[in-house]
N, C-alpha and C positions, 0 to 999 in steps of 0.2 A: 227081237225077243218078245214073244207074245205075252209071257208071264214071267214073274221072278219068284224064285223059291228062297228058302231061308239062307242057304249058302250064299246066294247072290246078294241078298240083303246085308249079310255080314261083310261081304267084300266091299259093298258100296260104303258102308259105315267106316270100315277100316281105311279105305282110300281117302274118304272125306276127312277123317281125323288127321291123316298124314298131311293132306293138302293144307288144312287150316294151321297145323303146327308149323309148316314151312312158311306160311304167309302171315303169321301172327304179328310179327314186327311191322309189317306193312299196314295191317289193320290198326295196330297201336298208334302208328304215326298219324292216323286220320283224326285223332282226338282234337276237337275244336279248341278246347282251352289249352294254352301253351304251358301248362304246369307239368312237372315231371311225373305224372301218374296216369298217363294214358294207357290203360291196361285192358281195353275191351278185347283185343285179340287174344291176349294171354288168358283172360278169364273164360272166354268161349272155348279155347283150345283145351284147357284143363278140364272143363266141364264135359266136353265131348270125349276126351281120353278116358275119363272116369266111366262114362257110359259104355264105351267100347270094352273096357276092361271087365265090366260087369257081365258082358256076354260070355265070358269064359266059364261062367257058372251054369250055362245052359246045358240041360240034360239031353236035349234034342235040337233039331233045326226047324221046328215048327215056327212059322212066322209070328203067331200070336204069343208064343212063349218068349221069343226073342225080343219083341217090342215091349213086353212087360218088363223084362230085365233092363232094356234100354231106358225106359221111363224112370225106373228106380235109380239106376246108376247115374243118370244125368241129374236127377234131383239131389241125391246125396253129394254129388261132386260139384254142384252148382256154386259158382263164385261170382260175386258182383251182380249188378242188375242184369247185365247182358247174359251172364251164365244162367241166372234164374229164368229169364225169358226163354232162353234156348231150351232149358229143361222142360218148360211148359209146352214148347213146340213139340218136343219128342213125346211128351205125355199125351198130347192130342193126336199125334201121329200114331202112337200105339193104340189109342182108343179106336181109331179108324180101322185098324187091322186086327183088333182083339179076337175076332171070330175066325180068322184065316189060319188054316193049318199048314198046308203044303205049298200052295201057289197063289199069288196075288195078280189079278188082271189089271189092265189099265184103269178100269172103273174103280177097283179097290184102292189103287195107289192114289188116284185123284181124290177119293173120299178121305183118305188118310191125310193128304195135304190140306184139304178144306178143314178137317177136324183140328189139325195142328194150328192153323191160322186162327180159328175161332177160339181155341183154348188160350192162345197167347193174348188175344185182345181181352178176354175175360179176366186174365190174371193181372192186368194193369189197370189201376184205378182210373187214371186219366190218359187214355191212349193218345199218342201224338203221331200224326202222319209225317212221313219223311224219315222214318226210322226203320229198324228191322221188322217192326210190325207190318209196315206197308209192303216191304219186300216179300214177307211171307204171304200176305193176302193176295198180292198180284200174282205171285207164283202159283198159289192155289187156284185162282180164277183161270189162269192159263191152262193148268192141269185139268180142271173141270171141263173147260171148253174142248180140249183135245180128246178127252174121254167121250164127250157127247158126239164128237165127230167120228168116233170109232177107232181112235188110235190105240195101239197096244201099249203094254207097260213101258217099253222103251220110248215110244212116242210121247207118252204122258210125262215121263221124267225129263225128256229133252224140252218139252213145252214149259215145264216148271222152271227149268234153268233159264231159258230165254226170257220168261216173264220176270224172274228175279233180277236178271241183268238189266232189263229195261227199267224196272222200278228203282233199282239202285242209281242208275244214271239220272233219274228224275228227282232224287231226294233233295238236291240243292234248290230246286224250284219250289219245293214244299216248305223248307225250313230256311228262313233268311240267314240264320247264323251259319249254316253250311255254305250258303252262297257267298257270304262275306269272307269266310275263311278259305273258299276255293277248294272244298273237299266234299266227298260224298259221305254218307252216314257210316260210321265205323262198324256198328252192329250189323247194318245191312250188308256191308262188304264181307263181314265174317260169315253171314248166312249164305251169300253167293259162293264163297269158298267151299262151303259144305255142299251146295247143289252141284258145283263143278266136280267135287269129289264123287258125288253120287253117279254122275254121268260117266266119269272116268272109270269108276268101279265096275261098270257093266262090261268094259272092254279090256280091263287090265289082265295081263297074262298070268297064268299060274306061277311062273317063275318070279315075276315082280311082286305078286302077292306074298309069296313065301319070304322074299327079301324084306318086305314091310313087316311081316310077322316076326322075323328074326330081330329086326331093329327094335321092335316093341318089347320083345322078351329081354333083349340086352339092356334096354333102358330100365325095365322093371327090376332087373337083377343088380343094378348098381347099388352099392352100399349107401345107406342113408346115415348121414351124420347125426348122432344123438348126443344129448347133453351128457357131460362127464362129471362125475362126482369128484370134487376137489379132495385130494388126499391130505393137504395141509390142514392145520387147525383153523377153523373158521372164527374170525374175530367178530365180536358183536353179533352173536348168533341168535339172540332172542328178539324176534319181531314183536314189539310191544305197542299196543294201541288201546286207547280209551278216550272217554269224554269227561271233561271237568264241568260240573255245574256249580255256579256260585255267583258272587257279586264282586265287581271290581277286578276281574281277572285281566291281566295284561299279556295277550298272546305273544307280543314281541319279547317281553322279559322272559317268559317261559321258554321261548325258542332259544334265546341267548344262553340260558342256563343249561338247557339240554344238549346244546351243540358240543359241550365239553364231556358229555356222558356217553356218546355213541355217534352213529352216522345215520344217513337217510332220515334226518329229522324234518318232520312236517308238523307245523302248529298252525291251525287255522280256526277262525271263529271270532268271538267278540267277548265283552266283559262278563257275559252271562253263560255262554256255552262255548267251550273251546275243545276242538278235536286234536288229539296228540298221536303221532306215529313216530317211532324211533327204533333203530336196531342197536341193541346194547347187550353187554355181558352181565349187567346188574339191573334187571327189571325191578327188583324190590326197592332199590334206591330211587328209581324214577317214580314209582308209585307213591313212595313215602313223601317225596318232595311235592308232587302234584296233589297228593291227598291233603296237604296242609293248606292248599289254595281253595279247596271246595270239595264237593261230593263227587266221587268217581263212579262212572257207570260204563256199560258196554266194554268192560275190560276183557281183552283177549291177548294171549301171548303164544307165539309159535316158535318152536325150536327149529330154526332153518336147517341146521345140520341134519336133524332127524328127518326133516322133510325131503332133503336130498336123497337120503337113504330110502325113503318111501318111494321116491320117483324111480329109483332103480329096482324096486321090488323087494327091498330088504327091511322094510319097517312098516309101521302103521302111522296113522294120523296122530300128531302130537300137538294139538291145540289145547290150551288151557283157557277156560272161560270162568269168570267170577261174578259174584254179586256186586252191589254198589259198596259193600263194606270193605275198605282197603285193609283192615287189620288182619284179615286172614290170608293176605298174599305177601306180607313183608318177608316172610321166610319162604320165598318162592320155590326153592328146590324141593321142599318137602310136600308141596301141594299135589294132590292126586289129579290125574287127567280127567277131563269131562266125559260124560257118557256119549254114546253115538246116536242119541235120539235126534230125529230129523227136526229141523227148525221149520218155522212157518213159511218164510220166504227167503230165498237165496238170490244172489245176483251174479250174472256173468257179464263181463265187459270185454269189448274188442279194443285193444290198445297197442299202439306202436311206440316203443321207447321205454327203456328200463325205468327212467325217472317217473314218467307218467304212470307206468304200471305200479310203482310203489305208492304213488298218490292214491290211485284207485283202490289198492288193497287197504290203505290206511282208512279209507272211507267206507269200508265194509264189503267190498267185492270179494266173493268167494273164489272165483275162477277167472283168470285172465287168458283170453285167446289172443295170441300175438298176431297183429294184422292191422290193416288200415290202407293207406295209400300204397299203391303198387303191389300189395300182397293181401288181397281180400281173402278171408278164410272161407272155406267151403261150408255148405250146409251141414255136411257130416262133421266137420270140426266143431260147429256150434252144438250139434246134437250130442256129441261126446262130452262137451263141457257141461251142458245142462244135466246130463245123466250122472256126471261126476259130483254134482253139488248135492249134499245131504240136506235136502229141503223138500217140503211138500209141493211148493210151486217156485218158479224161477222167473226172474226178470232179466231180460237181455238188453244191454246198452250197446248198440252198434257203433256209435260214435263216428260214423261215416255214412254219407248218403248212399254209397254204393254197397253197403252191407245190410241196410235196413230190409231190403227185399229178401235176402237170404235168411235173415233172422226170422222173418214172418213164416217162412216155410217150416221152421222147426216145430211149430205148434201141432202139425199133423203127423209128426214122426216120433214123438215121445209120449209116454204115459202121464207125465206130470203136466200140471196146468202151467202154461207159459205166457208171459206178457212181454211185449216189446215196447220200450219207450223209444220213440224215433229220434234219438240224439244223432245229430249230423256232425258233431265235433267233440273233441275231448273236453273242452270247457263246458259244453252243454251237458256232458255226462257227469262232470264234477258237480255242476249246479243241481242236477237231478238227484244226486246222491245225498245232498244236504237235506233233502226232504224224505229220504228213505227211513222207514221205521220197521225194523226186522219183525216185530211181533204183530204189526198191523196186517189185515187181510190184503191179498194181492190187489184187489180192485181199488182199495183205498190208496195203496202205494202208487199204483199206476196213475191215478187221478192227480195225486199230489206232485209226483215227479214230472208228469207232462205239463202241469201248470207252471213249472219253473223254467221251461225252455225259453220263454219270452223274456226272461229277466237277464239274460246274458247275451252279449254280442261277441262274435268270434272273428278274429283276424289271423291271416297266415302270410308269412313272408317266405318266398321261395325264389326259384330262378326260371326264366322262360326257356323252354326247350326248342322254340322256333320263333321266327319273326312273325308278327301279326299286328293287327290294329284292334284296339278295344275302345270303342267310343272315340274320344278325342286323343287317346293315348297311342303313340307309335312305339311299338315294342320290338326290340331287336333280340335275336338269340343270345342267351346268357345274361340278359338284363335281370336285375333283381325286381321282383314284382310283389306288391302287397294286395291281398284280397280281403275285402270286408264282406262277411256273410256270403263267401263264394264268388264275389264279383270283383274283377280287377279294378282297383281304385288308385293305386300309386305305382309308379315305375321309377327306378333309379339305379345306382351302381354300388350302393353300400347297404348291407342288411340293416344296420342300426339306423341309418338315415331314413330308409324306407319304412321301418317299423315306427319311428317317431312320427313321420308324416301320416302314416296310416292311422295311428291312434288319434291324430288330430281330427280325422273324419269320423271317429267313433265315440269320442268322449263328449258328453254334453253336461248341462247343469245338474242333471239328476244322477250322474255317475259318482260312485263312491269307492270302487275297488278296481284297480288295474292289475291283472296277473300276466306274467311273462314266463313262458316255458321255452327254454332255449334247447336247440337240437344238438345232435351228435357232432355236427360239423361247425358248431359255434362255441367259442371260448367263454368260460365263466366270467372272466374279467370284462369282456365286451358286453355281456348281458348285464353285469352290475353297472357299467357305465350308462347303458340304456335306462336302467331302473332309476339311477340318480338323476338323469336328465328329465325323465318323466315326473319324478317327485318334485323337482324344482318347478316344472311348468304347471303341474296340477297339485298344488299343496293341499287341496281339500280331499284328494283321493289317496287311499292307501295303496301303495305300489308293492307288489310281491313278486319276487324272482325265484323261479324253480328250475332245476335241471330236468328237462323233459326227455332228452335222449332220442327224440324222434328223428327218423331219417328224412332227407330231402328238404325239410322245412327248417330254415334257420331259426325262425321263431313261430310259435303259436301264441297269440295274445288274446285276452278277453277283457271286456269291460262290463261291470255290473253296476 
């Protein structure tokens, strides 16, 4: 095939998407770390599927038009670091073919591959060899060499595939961590799957292509489960939150008092500043009690039942916001709703777990995007969240290292000013929110929140998905492992024992607060036992236990 046209390009992408979809679990299994969140293949597959779906909007089959849609679709659908890098690959690929209308030669295809590689390298602040970046670069070099030798479009694509396969095989020699684990790079493998799909797409029969299209249409037509509004009466329907300013406040006493007045009670702070969050049917009583302890500020009350109706399109926003004077809110039901004026700065946070989501809301987050380990949100998910916040500017808290890159992409896709605080865990996000001031300018908030990230250490307790070696630790599949700042530090057979030993590596003489967030697979009584054991060992530290509800991780712990 001397040249390829728009129809052929669409076929190549369609087959590539199917090939990656079929092999995503194999790619996921290449994750070097034995934690249950190896999702490189899933992220790349979802990103490419979003890009291919965007091609349905094409009004013609001109190559330049198709690659423009390809770039946008992959960017909006990008999930995780690997998905964002893949979106940049297609962005560069599209730039290389932007001026092509009907047919692309071997030289055109080679130029597109070179542009794709260069764009991916520019997108990464500190490029690392032995990754999908290397695979893309070597593939582009092979394609360029084939074009200089006079190869046609088919020859250039085959050369790119062979170059990608060779580079993938070499990744363990470039990255010691891959060699130690005995695997090739996961992102590089995903990219090779795409190149294999490109090559197969050149020769796939019309009948097979139609079958692939039918499968794609069938998948797109499957009903999506949506949240259902509860028909029963909602108990404790007013989400009430505020800050107490005063002297001699005892957060523990406040917490004990409020636990009898509602649920989802969170009380954090010290004797001078205490943050309160509670779901209750009697917000006036809560405000009256706490108003006797000090001055109340940042008061906000949401009617969650009406919010549910809003979610279904049957209502409007029903948040009530008040001044620091508590006297005007004792008779809560008679108070008028606030105006819809945009505030200065809003916050979007990516959180996994209902309990953690409640904590983030109580600390001032406007919009929660469900996600994190194994379920990275797409760039489009984050764009929608930012646009939904009624604020002039918005701060995003990724709370996961694999979401930071996607969050950064939002800046060029919305009209609002967006800042990203590069939080790598939920505890870092919580720490950052303690420095958030809604009425301060975006720049001041970003500086203050980023400065807080070094004040908290994060630990995670989960299970190993495969046997491996981590330094001096021999880890078997299903062992319980403890990670301190993302590095495996402890291995054992019981989550509580591993958490206890992990915290021993994290607590030092400067530590004052230990926080424990237990996951959906861990019982509350076990978490309380862990808290009691830690309080006994570290009597100078305040130990706090919360229901996080996070999946896969028995505990997330932090030390401040």
